C-alpha positions in Angstrom: -19.9 63.2 204.3 -18.9 59.9 205.8 -20.8 57.1 203.9 -21.0 53.4 204.8 -21.7 51.0 201.9 -23.0 47.6 203.0 -23.1 44.9 200.3 -21.9 41.4 200.0 -20.8 42.0 196.4 -17.2 43.2 196.1 -18.0 44.7 192.7 -20.8 46.8 194.1 -18.7 47.9 197.2 -15.8 48.9 195.0 -17.9 50.7 192.4 -19.6 52.7 195.2 -16.3 53.4 196.9 -14.8 54.8 193.6 -17.9 56.9 192.8 -18.2 58.3 196.4 -14.4 59.1 196.6 -14.7 60.9 193.3 -17.5 62.9 194.9 -15.3 63.9 197.7 -16.8 61.7 200.4 -15.2 59.5 203.1 -16.2 55.9 202.5 -16.5 52.9 204.8 -17.2 49.4 203.5 -18.9 46.4 205.1 -19.6 43.1 203.4 -22.5 42.0 205.7 -24.8 43.3 208.3 -22.7 42.2 211.3 -19.6 43.9 210.0 -21.8 47.0 209.3 -23.2 47.2 212.8 -19.6 47.4 214.2 -18.7 50.1 211.7 -21.8 52.1 212.4 -21.0 52.0 216.2 -17.3 52.8 215.7 -17.4 55.4 212.9 -20.9 57.0 213.1 -21.5 57.5 209.4 -23.7 60.3 208.1 -25.4 58.1 205.5 -25.7 54.3 204.9 -26.3 52.4 201.7 -27.4 48.9 202.5 -28.0 45.9 200.2 -31.2 43.9 200.9 -30.1 40.4 200.1 -27.1 39.5 202.2 -26.1 36.3 204.1 -26.4 36.0 207.9 -28.2 39.4 208.5 -30.2 40.8 205.6 -30.6 44.5 204.8 -34.0 44.8 206.4 -32.7 43.4 209.7 -29.6 45.5 209.5 -31.6 48.7 208.9 -34.1 47.9 211.7 -31.2 47.3 214.2 -29.5 50.6 213.2 -32.8 52.6 213.3 -33.7 51.0 216.7 -30.6 52.4 218.4 -31.1 55.9 219.7 -27.6 57.1 218.8 -28.0 56.0 215.1 -31.8 56.3 214.6 -31.3 59.6 212.7 -28.8 58.3 210.2 -30.5 57.9 206.8 -30.4 54.4 205.3 -30.8 53.9 201.5 -31.7 50.3 200.6 -29.9 48.8 197.6 -31.5 46.0 195.5 -31.4 44.5 192.1 -35.2 44.2 192.4 -37.4 47.2 191.8 -40.5 45.9 193.4 -43.2 47.7 195.3 -43.1 45.2 198.1 -39.3 45.6 198.6 -39.7 49.4 198.8 -42.6 49.2 201.2 -40.8 46.7 203.5 -37.7 49.0 203.4 -39.9 51.9 204.6 -41.3 49.8 207.3 -37.9 49.2 208.8 -36.9 52.8 208.6 -35.1 53.3 205.3 -35.2 56.8 203.8 -34.9 55.8 200.1 -34.4 52.9 197.7 -31.9 52.7 194.9 -32.0 50.0 192.3 -28.7 48.2 191.3 -26.8 48.6 189.2 -26.7 52.3 190.0 -24.8 54.9 188.1 -22.3 57.3 189.6 -24.8 60.2 189.1 -27.6 58.3 190.9 -25.4 57.5 193.8 -24.0 61.0 194.1 -27.4 62.6 193.7 -28.7 60.5 196.6 -25.8 61.6 198.8 -26.3 65.2 197.8 -30.0 65.1 198.8 -29.1 63.9 202.3 -26.2 66.3 202.7 -28.5 69.2 201.8 -31.1 68.0 204.2 -28.5 67.6 207.0 -27.2 71.1 206.3 -30.7 72.6 206.5 -31.4 70.8 209.7 -28.1 72.0 211.2 -28.9 75.6 210.2 
């Protein structure tokens, strides 16, 4: 799977990149929402992990823009946050996110999330 990781933290981006590469996935990285929108358009990822708190364009805005575009509306977006609040989860769902993952995440948590979406995609393609 081609996975885009959007996070303003270099540590989070690099950790996710390492974990996803170890899982056999192609990884794209973006450090903010604007960078991410260009990469979504140019590379059409199969799955997106998106931090909520970012400068310029936050994760909710980024997710809403991605989901609002007909070409990318079907791409699952998993929100990433250091907060595990009900409000954050609900707001993520309102803008179209498919799931919510709390940071710091483990390699297993990240790869399990990717695997769930890969299986769902395979089932839909069958």
